[in-house]
N, C-alpha and C positions, 0 to 999 in steps of 0.2 A: 504495500500499500504506498502511496506517495505520502511524502511530509506534508503536501498542501490538504491531503483528506483529512490527516489526523487534527491539522489546525481549524479546519472548518468542515464539520461532519455534516452539514446540511447543505452543501454546494451539489450543483448538478454533476453527475457521474457517468462516465461511458465505461462498461465492461466489455473486453475484447477476450473470446475464449476460443483456442485453438484446438482441433482434434483431429486426428489421424484416423481416418477409417480404415477398416480392415478390408481388403479385396473382397468383392462379392456381397458386402454389407451396406451397399450404397443407398439400396431401395428402402432399407429398414432404417437407415439412419436419416433419409429425408422425411419418412414418417415420424420419427422422432422429432425433427426439427419443427415440423408443423404442429405436433401436440405441445412440445414445452413453450413454443412461442405464443400458443393459444393459451396456455396456463398463465403465462407471465402477464400477458397484456390484461389479465384479469385484476392485477395489483396495483394499489394506488401509486401514484407517481411514473408509471410506465410510459416513455415517450415514443417508443419504436424500437426496431431492430433491424439489421441488415444482414444478408448471408453472402459470404463470398466463397463461391464454390471451388473445387480445386481446377487449376487452368490445363492440368497434364495428368496422365495417368503415373507419371513419374513422382508427383507430388500429391499424394491423396488428403491432404490437409483442407478441412473447413475451418472457416473463420467467421465466427457468429459474433454481431455486436448487438449488445442490449445499451438502452440509454434510459437514464432515471433522472427525474428532476431532483432528487435528494437522495444522499447517501443512507439516510435512516429508511427512505422506502426500499432501496437495494437491499439492506440488511433484512428487512421483512421478508422479501422474496427468498432470499438465500437461507433463512432460518424455517421457511414452510416445508410442509411434508408434500406439497406439490412438487417442489422442485426436488427434494430427496427422492421422490419417485420416479421423476423421468430421468434425472441422472443415473439411476440405479439401471434403467432401460439401456442407457445409451452404452454402458462399460462393456458389455460384450461384443459390442459393434466396432469398439475403436481399439487401437494399439496400446495406448498408454494414457494415464490421466491426463484430463485436460490441463493447459497452460491458460493461465487467467490473468489478465492484467486490468487494473482499475484505474481509470485516467481520470483527472478534474481539471476544472478551469480552463484556460486557454489550451490545454491538451486537447481536450476535444473538439477544437476546432480544425487542429493539425493532424487528421488520419487521412491515410490513403488507401483505396482497396489494393487488394494483392500483396501488401506488405508482409513478410513472414512474421516480422514482429513489429509492432507499432512504437517507436522509441520518438518522443517529441525532439524537435528540432532544438538548436540553442536558444536560448530566451530573446536575445537580441534579435534574431531572425523572425521569431513570433512576433516581437512587440512590433516590429518593422512592417511586416506583412499586415497585421492587424491594423495599424495605424493608416496604411495605404487604402484599407477598406473602409473604416470607420470614416476619415475624413470625407470623402465623396459621398457616402451614405447619408451622413449628418447633416451635409450641406444640401443634398437634394431634398431631403425631408423637411429641413427649415426653411427652404425656398418656396415649395409647394404650399406649405401650411402656414407661410408667413402672415397672411391677412386674417387669419382664425387665431394663431398663437399669440399675436401683439396683445390681444385683449385680455389674455390670461397672465395671472402673477407669473414671475419667474420660475418658481418650484414648480408649477403645474406646466409650463413650457418645457421644462427639462423632463418631467414625467412621461409626458406625451410622447415627446420625440424618442427617449429610450425604450419605451414600449414598444415602438415600431422597429427601432433599429436592433435591438438585441434579438427578438425571434429572426428577423430577416438576415441577420448575420449569421447566428446558428444554423437555419435550416436553408438558405438560399445562397448566400454570398460567400461564406467562407469555403464551403466546399468547392465552389469554382475558383477561388483565388489561390486555394492551396494547390489544386492541379494546375495552375497557370504557372505557379513559381515551384513547382514539384524539384525541378533539377537543383534549383538553390537551396530549397529547404533540406532535400535530401539527396546530395551529391553521391555519385557512385563511388565505391571505393578504389582507391587508386590501384591499379596494377604493376607489378613489379616488371621495370622495364628488362625487355629481353635482349639478350646479345644477338647482332647481325651475323650472319653465317661468316662474313668476310672479316669481322672484327679480330678473331682470334683463329689464326690458321691451325689447322689439325691435320698431322701426319698420320696418314693411315696406312696400314699395312695387313696383308692376310695373316690368318693366325698360323698357318702352316710354313709362309713363307717368310724367313726372317729378312731384314732389311740388309740390302748389298753393303758390303764393306767399302769404304771410301777409300781410293787409290790415291797417293801423292803424285803430283804434276811433275815428270821429269825436267830437270834444269837443262839449259843447252848443252853444257860439257857433256852431262849423261846421255844426251842425244846423239852426239859425235862420237863417244865412243860407242854406242850400240851399232852406229852405222861403219 
C-alpha cells in the first residue's frame, strides 16, 4: 500500500489485479470476471472497472482494474464474503496468486493499458502533464460560464468550476493526455549498445585445422646464398 493511502484513508483508489490464467481455462475465467464484476458493482463506492485481456498466447495474463471512490469502500468489498467466494473460484483457474496494486491520488490518472505493471511516472512529470491538462480545461470552463459565474460569490464559483473539472479530468481528459505523453511518461528501457561486427575483428579457424605457422621473410643476403 502506498504512503499516500495510509495518510488519506478516504481518498479515491484504483486497484490493479494481474492474474495468469492456465491454458484451456480462459472460458471459465471469463465467466469468473463477469460474476465478480457484477458482485463488486453492488457495493457502495464502486466507480467502474476495466479488463485488459492477454495480447498473445505467450503472455496469458489478465489485468483487471477496479475503481472506488474511497479506500474505506474498497476495504468493505475486500472483507466481504462475496469477494472471498469469487476469488476462491478463480484459484484453480490461475497459475499463481494474484498480484495486486493499490493506487491513489494522481497515480490513478497515469495508467496505461497493456503495461505489465503500473508504476507511476516521476512526480515532476505527473505535475507538469496535470498542469497542461488543468490550465486549458479551467480556462474553457470559466470562459463558457463567465456570464453566469460572475454573479456568484468566489467560493461558489470555485466550487462549480472544480465540480466540472475534476470528473472531466478523471474520466475524459487525463486518459487521453496520458496516452499522448506516454513515451515521455513511460520511456522504454535503454538497450545495451551492441558492438558492430567490424569493430573487433575476430580470427576464426577450424577446430580440426591449426593455424599455419608464420615463416620469417628471407633477407637479401639469404636470397643470394640460396641462388
